[in-house]
N, C-alpha and C positions, 0 to 999 in steps of 0.2 A: 405485255407486248405492245409496241407501238402499232397503230392501225391506220396511219395516214395512207392516202391513195398512192403516195409516192414511195411508201415503204417497200423494201425488197426483202424477200425471205432468203436468208443466208444459211446454208447447211454447213455445220462445222463437225468435222470428224477428228477425234483425238485418239491416239494410240498410246496405251499404257503398257509398258513391257514388264513382265513379271521377273524379278530377280531375287535370288536368295530367299530370305524369310520375310521380306517386306510385305507380302500379301497375306492377308487372312481371308477367310471365307466371306466375311462381311464387306471387305474392301471391294470385292468384285461387284457387289450389288448396290453399294452406296452411290448416290448421285454426286456429281462433282460440279461445284459452282465455277463458272467461267464468265469472263467479261471481255467484251471488245474494248480495247484500251482508249484512253483519252486521245482526241484528235481535234485539230482546228478545222472549222468549216471554211472552205475556200470562198464561200459566198459572203459570209458575215464576218470572218476573222475571229469569231468567238470559239472558245474551247467547248467542245461538246461533252455531255455527260457520258459515262460508261453505260453500255447496254449489257444487262445481265441475263444469264440463262443457265439452266441446270442440265448437265449431260447425263444421259442414261446409257447403260450398257446395251450394245446391240450385237456384239460378236465376241467370241472368245475361242482361242485355241491354246495349244500347250504353252506358248511363250508370250502371247500378247492378248490384251483385252481392248476392244474398240468401243468408244463411246460416241454417240451422235446427239446433236441437238440443233434446234432452229432458232435463229435470231431474226427479228424484223428490224431492218436497218433503214432509217430514213434516207432519202436521196441526198440531203445536205450534210450528212454525217461526215463525209470526207473519206480520205483514204485510210484504210485500217493499218495502223502502225504497230499495234501490240495486242496481246491477249493476256489477261490476268487470270490466274488459276488459284483456286482455294481447295485444299484437300480436307474434307470434313471427316475423313476416317481417322482412327487413332494411330494408324501406322503410316509410314512414309510410302510414297509411290514413285515409280520411275516413269516419267513422261517422255515418250519417244518423239512424237511430232504432232502437230495440229494442222489440219487442212481446212480452208474455208472456200466453199463453192457457192456460186450464185451471183458473182460480181460481173459487170459488163466487160471488164478487162481480163477476166479469167481467174483461175484458182490462185489463192494466196497461201503460201506455205510458211509455216513457222516451225523451224527445227529446234527442238528442245534438248533431248538427250541429257536429262537432268533429274535428280531426285527432288520431289516436292514434299516439304515437311508437312506434318499434320497441323491442323489449325490449333489443336490443343497445345502444341509446342511453341507456336508463334502465330499470332493472329494476322500478321502481315501476309498479303497475297503475293504469290510469285508472279513476276512479269516476264513474258517471253516476247521478243520482238520479231517482226516479220523479216524474211530473208532479204528484203530490199535494203541497199546501202545508200547512205546519204553523206554528203560533205557537211561539215559543221554548220555552215551558213545556210544550207538548204534543209536542215533537219526541222520538220514541223514542230511547233511549240509543244504539243501534247507529248510527242515522242521524246523531245529533249528533256522535258520535265521528268519523265519516267526514267530516262537514262541516267540523269543526275542522281536521282534517288537510288537507283540500282547501284551506281558506283559508290555512293556513300555506304550502302549496306556491305558491299564487298570489301571496302577498305577498313571498316570498323573504326573504333576510336582508341585502340591501344590499351583499353582498360578491361579488367576482369578476366576470369578464366573462361577459355573457349569450351563450348559444349558441342556434342556430336552433331546435332542437326544444322549447326551454323555453316555459313559459306564464306567466312571472313578470311581474306588473304592478307595476313600481317606477318612480319618477320622479326626474328630475334637471333641473338648469338647462341652458340652451343654452351649453355650453362647448366646442362643436366647430365653431363657425362659421368659425374661422380656421385657418391653417396656418403657425404661426410657425417651425416647423423648416425650412420651405422658404425663407422670406424674412420679414424683420421687417416688410415692408410688408403681409404677409398676416395679421399678428396682428390679432385681434379681441377686444373685451371680452366678458366673460361676461354673457349676458342672463338675468336672474332674480335675485331677492334685493332688498335695499334700494336699492342704487345704480341698478340698471336693472331695475325690475319687469317681469316678462314671464311668460307661461304656461310651464308645465313641459313637458318632452319625456319620452319613455320612456327610463329609465336603461339604458345599454349596458355600462358598466364597462370600457371600452377603456383601454389604457395612456395615461398622461399624456404630453404632448409633452415633449421634452428641454429646450426653451428657455422654456416657460411651464408651471409645475407646476399652474396652475389650469385649463389647457385639456386636452381629450382629443384623442388622435390620431385621424385619420380612417381609415375602411376603405371598401372597395368596397361592402360590404353593411352595412346598419344594422339592428340587432335591433329587432323588434317581436314581441309574443306571437304564437305560431303561428296562432291562429285570427283574429287581426286583420290578418295579412299579406295583401297582394294575391296573387291567384292568379298562376301563372306568366305567363298571358296579360297580365293587367293590369300586373304589375310591369315587364314588358318594353315593353308598348305605351305606358304612361304616362311612360316616360322621354323627356322632351322633347329632352334633349341627344342621346340616341341617335338618335331619329327625325330630328332636324335634321341630324346628322352623316351619317347614312345617305343621306338624300335629297340632300345636297350631293355626297357621294362617288359615289353610284350613278346619280343622276338629274339630271345637269347640264342636260339638255334641258328639264326642267320646272321648273327653279329659278324662272324668272320667273313662271310661272303659279301656283305653289304657295307660294313663300316670299317673293316680292316684294310687300310690302304696298301699294306704290304702283300695281302693275299689277293684281293680283287676277285674277279670271276675267272675260274680256270678255263672255261669254254663258253662260246656264244650260246650254246644250248642251255647253260645254267641260267643265263639271263632270261631266256624264253620260258623257263619253268616258273619264274615269278608271275608271269601272265597266264600261262596255260594250266599249270598244276597247282599253284598256290602253296601256301605254307600253313601248317596246322597251328591253330590258335587255342589258347586256354578258353574254356567255356565262358567265363565271366567277362572276357575282354572285348567281345565282338561289338557290343553296343558302344563302349567307350571309344574304341578305335574309330568307329564310324562317325562319332561326333567330332573327334579331333581332326581327322584327316578326310574330310568329305571329298569324294571323286578321285582322290589320289589312289585310294584303294577301294576294292569292292569286297564286301563280306558276304559270302554265300554259304548257305547251310546245306551240308551233305546229310545223308541219312544217318551217319554215325558220328560225324565230327564237324566242327566249324573250320572253314578254310579261308585264309586271307589271299585274295588275288589282286595284284596291282592292275589298275586300269591300263589297257593297251593304248599307247599314243596313236592318234589317228593316222599319222604318217606310216607307222610301223604296221598298223592293222591293214592298210591298203597294200603296202609293199614292204615285206620284212627286211629287205636289204637295200632299201632306197638310200639309206645313209652312206652306203658304199659308193654311190655313183657321183660322178663329177657334176652332173646337172643339179643334184640336190645340194652339193657343196657350194656351187655358185649361187643357187637360189637363197641359201641361208645368209649370204653376204648382204642381200637386199631385204629379205623377209625374215631373217632370224633375230637373235637377241640384239645385234648391234648393226643397224643399217647405216650408221653415220660415218664410218671410217673409209669406205671405198672412195677412190678419187680418180679423176682422169689423168692419164700420163701425158704430160705436155713437153717433157725434156728427155733427151737421151744423150749419153748413157745414164743409167741410174747410178746415183752417187750418194754416199753418206755425208752428213754434215758434221759428224763427230770428229774429234781430234785424232788424226791418223797416228800420232805418236803414242796414244793410249789404246786406241781400239783397232789399229791396223789399217791396211789399205782401204780407202773409201769406195773404190770402184766395185760395182755389183758383178757377180759371176754370171748374171743373165745377159747373154750377148745377143747382138743383132742376128748372128747366124742361127743361134738356138731358137730365137723367136720366129724367124722366117721358116725354119724347119717345122716348127709346131703349127704354124699357120698353113703349112703344106702348099705353098705356092699360090695361095689365094690372093696375096698382095705383098708388097715389100713393107719393111718396117716403116720407111718414110711415108708411104701411102697410108698405113694404119694410123700413124700419128696425125697426119693431116686430116683424115676422115674421122678422127676421134673414136677409134676402135679399141684402144688399149686402156685398161683400167687396172688399178693396183690397190691392194691392201698392204700398207707399209708400217710394220711394227719393228723395223730394224733399229732405228735410232732410239725409239722409245724404250725398248727392252734391253738393248745391248749393255748399258751401264749396270744392269742388275744381274746379268747372266752368271758371272763368277760367284756372286754372293749366294744366289739361289742354288747353284750346283754344289756349294759347300754343305748344304743340308742333305743328310743321308736319305736316299731313296727318291730324290727329286732331280729334275733337269730343266733347262730352259735354253732357248735360242732366241736370237733376233730373227725376224722373218720378213720376207717380201713375197707377195703372191701376185702374179701377173695374169690378167684375164683378157680375153678377146671377145668383142661384141659381134655375135654372129648375124647373118642376114635376117634370121627369124626373130631377132631382138632378145636373145638369151645370151648369158655369159658362159664362156668356156674357159676353164683354167688352163693356162699354158705352162706355167713353171712356178715352183716354190723354192726360194732360196733360204736356207737356214745357216746362221752364222754364230760362231763363238769368238769372243775377243781373245787376245793373247793372255796367257796366264801361266804362272810357275815356269817361266822360261820357254813355254811352248808358243809357237807362232799362231796367228789368227787362223781359224778353220772355217771354211765355208763350202757348201755343196748345194748344187741345184738339182731338184727332183722334177721329173716330168711324167706325164701319163705313160704307162708302160704295159706291155702285154706279157712279159715273162714273169714267172711266179715271184721271184725275189724283188724285182723292180716294182711290180704291182703293189706288193705289201709295203715297200718303202714309200711309195707314193701315198698310200692310205695313211701311214704313220705321219708323213709330212702334213697331210691335210688335217689330221687330228691335232697336231701342234698349232697350226694356224687357227683352228676353231677355238682352241683353248686361249690363245692370245686375243682373239676377237671377243670372246665372252668376258675375259678378264678386263679388257679395255672398257667394255660396257659397264662392268660393276665399279671399276675404280676411277674412271675418267668421265664417261658420258653422264653418269648419274649426277655429277656435280655441275 
């Protein structure tokens, strides 16, 4: 420690968040090396050396571990621009934030939210910058040097195979869609470039296949930068193939109710049974299922048998029928799978841009009179447009060209949809109307119908079915469009 009379004692608190299996018992007790990053002294113009210190655990709860340590910082050290972190444990750790107290100008916050690799995997220290922003010409020399080095690390050099702990953001064409080494029938063209334009994927650098030098060989895991990777729970839970295989292998009794699209669930109470009563499991499968599908299911042991219970979604646990309600439907347009499609209505009337000779009349069936009726005299349509109160989910033109093709498939249906929302005085959205449309087909004219919130039994269920169609369109757009 520096002991000049001008030294200031700086207390640094770092929070490590426990996630997945990254933490072992030793990780909680091991000291963490941290450094206050390079900085230029405003008095001398010289780059100051880093100041080192070891953090010790001071607090721990179910989800977080807090480390604290003291730095003696000389007065001429300058403004703190970065903190360097070294993880001396053999497992990765998730660093949430770093707080530095004791400076005349107040607390310095460093937001991390990143996995820090073990020193054994890579001896290079991780650098985290303070939350203060700089224009390029105002960036202090020490910070600029660290930023340039960090940028070099993130870009990589385009060589070699990527490893799990790395954070390199490099891109490549889709050259791993086929498996030509197994069979010539499994060969696939490379997507990307002039011949087959396509978005890029994250570069992995895996070895080329033996039979096709343009294609990469496959592996069981695919590299993505560590901070972009799914958590352990998500990576296992989102594996549709694994889920499908496990349910087929372990739950033959429920194949019909879960996997048969023609059967589905006969009653809402049958869905409830998956959470409340569970399903009998073979004795030897409990542990295997728990390893493959963590948190998606809960295995509980009864006195006489093993029972599989699906974990109750938090929303359903609080309110079993919340998904019925218009408030929840509106909330999901902003906080659900796809919050990117909702848009402000700026023109009226609503019209399609598709060819009317192919898809029928372009005018929407959602009229001014209908909107003002649903607003219930609160304001006119013109006032709502002027005050930016109307919003829309518009999947009409996107889906209408595919409606007839999809409806040719047995047991399926599709519509083009428009959903109109009103921004209430309390800042929430209220659905006003849903329009579902089918284009002309087989000599039949275009069909369209508007559904609104309704109190009679038939109308209320038609409204719920219309909302179900819209949510299916919304999640489909998320998977097929937003992801690209």
